[in-house]
C-alpha positions in Angstrom: 3.4 -10.6 19.3 6.3 -9.6 21.6 5.2 -6.6 24.2 8.5 -4.4 23.5 7.0 -4.6 19.8 3.4 -4.0 20.5 4.9 -1.1 22.6 6.6 0.7 20.1 3.6 0.1 17.4 1.2 1.7 20.0 3.7 4.5 20.4 4.1 5.4 16.9 0.6 5.3 16.3 -0.5 7.6 19.9 1.8 10.2 18.5 0.8 10.1 15.1 -3.4 10.1 16.4 -2.0 12.9 18.5 -0.7 14.8 15.3 -3.3 14.4 13.3 -4.3 17.4 11.4 -8.6 18.1 10.2 -9.5 16.7 7.2 -9.6 20.2 6.1 -5.7 20.9 6.3 -5.4 17.4 4.2 -6.5 18.5 1.1 -3.4 20.1 -0.3 0.0 19.9 1.7 2.6 22.6 0.9 6.2 21.6 -0.6 8.2 19.4 2.2 11.9 20.7 2.5 13.2 18.3 4.4 13.4 15.3 2.4 13.5 12.3 1.8 9.4 11.9 2.3 7.1 8.7 2.6 3.1 8.8 1.9 1.6 5.4 3.1 -2.2 4.3 2.8 -4.3 3.7 6.4 -3.1 4.2 10.3 -0.4 1.2 9.6 1.5 3.8 7.0 2.8 5.3 10.2 4.9 2.3 11.2 5.4 1.7 7.2 6.7 5.4 7.6 9.0 5.0 10.5 10.6 2.0 9.6 11.4 3.8 5.8 13.0 6.4 8.1 14.9 4.3 9.8 16.2 2.6 6.7 17.2 6.4 5.3 19.2 7.2 8.6 21.1 4.2 8.6 21.8 5.0 4.7 19.7 3.1 2.5 18.5 3.7 -0.3 15.1 4.5 -1.6 14.0 0.8 -2.5 15.7 -0.4 0.5 13.4 2.1 3.1 10.1 1.1 1.2 10.1 -2.7 0.9 11.7 -2.6 4.6 8.9 -0.5 6.0 6.4 -2.7 3.8 7.6 -5.3 5.6 7.0 -4.1 8.9 3.6 -4.1 8.3 3.5 -7.4 6.5 4.6 -8.8 9.2 1.8 -7.4 12.2 -0.6 -10.2 12.5 -2.9 -7.1 13.7 -2.7 -6.2 10.0 -6.0 -8.5 8.7 -5.4 -7.4 5.2 -1.6 -8.0 3.9 1.0 -10.2 4.3 1.0 -12.2 8.0 -3.0 -13.2 9.0 -4.2 -11.7 5.8 -7.7 -12.6 4.8 -8.4 -15.7 3.2 -9.5 -16.7 -0.3 -13.4 -18.6 -0.6 -11.4 -21.9 0.0 -9.4 -20.6 3.1 -6.4 -20.1 1.5 -4.2 -16.6 1.9 -3.1 -15.6 -1.0 -0.6 -12.0 -1.5 -0.3 -9.7 -4.7 2.5 -6.8 -3.9 4.5 -4.8 -7.0 7.5 -2.0 -6.6 8.2 0.2 -9.0 11.7 2.4 -9.6 10.6 5.6 -11.0 14.6 6.1 -12.3 14.1 3.5 -14.9 10.6 2.4 -15.2 11.4 -1.0 -13.7 9.4 -2.7 -12.0 8.3 -6.2 -10.2 5.4 -8.2 -8.8 4.2 -11.2 -7.8 0.2 -12.4 -7.6 -2.2 -14.7 -6.0 1.6 -15.7 -3.9 0.9 -18.4 -1.2 2.8 -18.7 2.1 5.3 -16.8 1.9 4.8 -13.3 4.6 6.9 -10.7 2.2 5.7 -10.7 -1.1 7.2 -7.1 -1.6 10.6 -8.5 -1.5 9.7 -11.5 -3.2 8.3 -8.6 -6.4 11.7 -6.5 -5.4 13.8 -9.8 -6.3 11.3 -10.2 -9.4 12.5 -6.5 -10.6 16.2 -7.3 -10.2 16.7 -10.9 -10.7 14.9 -11.4 -13.5 14.0 -9.8 -17.3 9.5 -10.1 -16.6 7.6 -7.9 -14.5 5.2 -9.9 -12.7 5.1 -13.7 -11.6 2.0 -15.6 -10.6 0.5 -18.9 -8.7 2.7 -21.5 -8.6 5.3 -19.7 -10.9 5.9 -17.2 -7.6 5.9 -19.5 -5.3 9.0 -21.4 -7.0 10.9 -18.5 -7.9 10.4 -17.4 -4.1 11.9 -20.9 -2.9 14.8 -20.6 -5.4 15.0 -16.7 -4.1 16.0 -18.4 -0.4 12.5 -17.4 1.0 10.7 -19.8 3.5 7.3 -21.2 3.7 5.2 -20.7 6.5 1.4 -20.8 7.3 -0.1 -17.5 7.2 -2.5 -17.9 9.3 -2.6 -17.8 13.0 -4.3 -20.9 14.8 -7.1 -18.2 16.0 -7.7 -17.0 12.9 -7.7 -20.7 11.1 -10.0 -21.8 14.4 -12.5 -19.0 13.4 -12.1 -20.2 9.9 -13.0 -24.0 10.6 -15.8 -22.6 12.6 -17.4 -21.2 9.6 -16.7 -17.7 10.5 -15.8 -15.6 7.3 -14.4 -11.9 8.0 -16.1 -8.8 6.8 -13.9 -6.4 5.2 -14.9 -3.2 7.4 -14.6 -4.2 11.2 -15.1 -1.9 14.1 -11.3 -1.5 15.0 -10.2 -3.1 12.2 -6.9 -2.4 10.5 -7.8 -2.8 6.9 -6.9 -3.0 3.2 -3.8 -2.7 0.5 -0.7 -0.8 2.5 0.7 1.5 -0.4 3.8 3.9 0.1 4.8 6.5 -2.6 9.1 7.7 -1.5 11.5 10.1 -3.0 14.9 10.6 -1.4 17.2 12.6 -1.0 18.3 13.3 -4.7 14.5 13.5 -5.8 14.4 9.8 -7.0 10.5 8.1 -6.5 9.7 4.6 -6.1 6.5 3.1 -5.1 5.6 0.0 -3.1 2.4 -1.8 -2.4 1.0 -5.1 -1.0 -2.1 -7.0 -0.1 -4.1 -9.9 0.5 -6.7 -8.7 -1.7 -10.2 -8.9 -1.0 -11.8 -11.4 1.6 -13.4 -14.7 0.5 -12.5 -13.7 -3.1 -12.5 -16.0 -5.8 -9.3 -18.7 -5.5 -6.7 -16.9 -8.2 -8.2 -13.6 -8.1 -5.7 -10.8 -9.0 -6.5 -7.3 -7.6 -5.1 -3.7 -8.8 -2.0 -4.2 -6.4 0.4 -6.3 -8.5 -0.7 -4.4 -11.9 1.7 -1.3 -12.7 -0.3 1.6 -13.7 -3.3 0.5 -11.8 -2.5 -0.3 -8.2 1.0 2.0 -8.2 3.0 4.0 -10.5 5.9 6.1 -10.7 7.8 8.5 -13.2 10.8 10.2 -11.7 10.2 13.2 -13.7 6.8 13.8 -12.6 5.4 11.9 -9.4 4.1 8.7 -8.1 0.4 7.4 -7.0 -1.4 4.3 -6.1 -4.9 3.3 -5.0 -6.7 0.9 -2.3 -9.9 -0.4 -2.2 -11.9 -2.3 -4.5 -8.6 -3.2 -7.1 -11.4 -3.7 -9.9 -12.1 -0.3 -10.2 -9.0 0.6 -10.0 -7.6 -1.5 -12.8 -10.0 -0.7 -15.5 -9.6 2.6 -15.1 -5.7 2.4 -15.2 -5.9 4.8 -12.1 -2.5 5.5 -10.8 -1.2 5.9 -14.4 -3.5 8.1 -14.7 -3.3 10.3 -11.9 0.3 10.9 -12.7 -0.2 12.1 -15.9 -3.1 14.4 -14.5 0.3 15.8 -12.5 2.5 16.0 -15.4 -0.4 18.1 -17.0 0.6 20.6 -13.6 -2.4 19.5 -11.7 -1.7 19.1 -8.0 -1.9 15.6 -6.1 -4.8 16.1 -4.6 -6.6 17.7 -7.5 -5.3 14.9 -9.0 -6.6 12.1 -7.0 -9.9 13.8 -7.0 -10.3 14.1 -10.9 -9.3 10.6 -11.5 -11.9 9.3 -8.5 -14.9 11.5 -10.2 -14.0 10.1 -13.7 -14.4 6.5 -12.0 -17.9 7.8 -10.9 -18.9 9.1 -14.2 -18.5 5.9 -15.2 -19.9 3.8 -12.5 -22.5 6.2 -11.1 -24.1 3.1 -8.9 -21.4 2.7 -6.9 -22.2 5.8 -5.4 -24.8 3.8 -3.5 -23.7 0.5 -3.1 -22.6 -0.4 0.0 -18.9 -1.6 1.4 -17.4 0.1 -2.2 -14.2 1.7 -1.0 -11.7 3.8 -3.1 -8.9 5.6 -2.5 -5.9 7.1 -4.1 -2.7 8.9 -2.7 -0.1 10.7 -4.9 2.9 12.9 -4.5 4.5 14.9 -7.1 8.2 15.6 -7.7 7.6 19.1 -5.8 7.3 17.3 -2.4 3.6 17.7 -2.4 1.4 15.4 -1.7 -2.6 14.4 -1.5 -5.5 12.1 -1.1 -9.1 11.4 -1.8 -11.0 8.6 -1.1 -14.8 7.8 -2.2 -17.5 6.5 0.0 -15.9 5.1 3.8 -17.6 3.8 6.7 -14.8 5.7 8.2 -12.4 8.7 6.9 -9.1 7.7 5.4 -6.4 8.0 6.7 -2.4 8.3 5.2 0.4 8.8 7.0 3.3 11.1 6.0 7.4 11.5 6.6 9.5 14.1 6.0 13.2 13.7 7.2 14.3 11.4 9.4 13.8 12.4 12.8 10.3 14.3 13.0 7.5 11.3 14.0 5.3 10.7 10.2 2.3 12.4 10.6 -1.8 11.3 10.4 -3.9 12.7 8.0 -7.5 12.2 7.1 -10.1 12.9 4.5 
């Protein structure tokens, strides 16, 4: 990575870390007066939010901001669970999933098991805007991406490829690892809502496995009248419970974002109590409502779940933890 880019990323992460609030403060964030607002998962959400702010500052729209923000994480080889250098499946192949949704129209686009294309969120947006479909998978998604002008490339750096060939298999939770699905929810100056999500999925997954990220209602969902939600962690749990849709529906009933995330997490645990003692089971949610309140909830993490929030286009994104 170029020195200037690495320095910029380190500065953003350092500034966010300095501004991190105590866990107790992240239970419920007050409605923000300053728009636009973006919330994104994990520490790499800081870079996503900052890039989205730049798009807004240039007059770009909500979908542009979320797409370009997600691209920053997809392009970062230090993030081994999204885009370039994403963790490979059991065959040593990186297969990517992504989805984007416009809360104004409920139109959405998604791709799954996409190979050799580093920016699946951009392909997903093309699916939404250039086709009458929602989800393209595998070879069909790749063919569509090439038709739309996307360039194929090897998604694994030589170092990661060499490690794989030596038989080293990455673990999902490594010390210092920047991990898991990048998801974001955005609200523009007109209080329109959208969501975006991108991932390489579980490491060593079965070839062709599709997680929750590309499935609207599971990995992400938004309704312009209510709010949006997104999931990160073990995708199968989000799929079987239509988790993001369920969180939005709790907000429709008047529940605040944090409580909505906590309720759906509790509902999942009640159905699958064995996950409370299973090692490595990670599940977390973020949410935002129409009033600009944001919230999150997480289950059984070896480290705290972090998420970034930006408000306006000048203040640095802040990093929160639950």
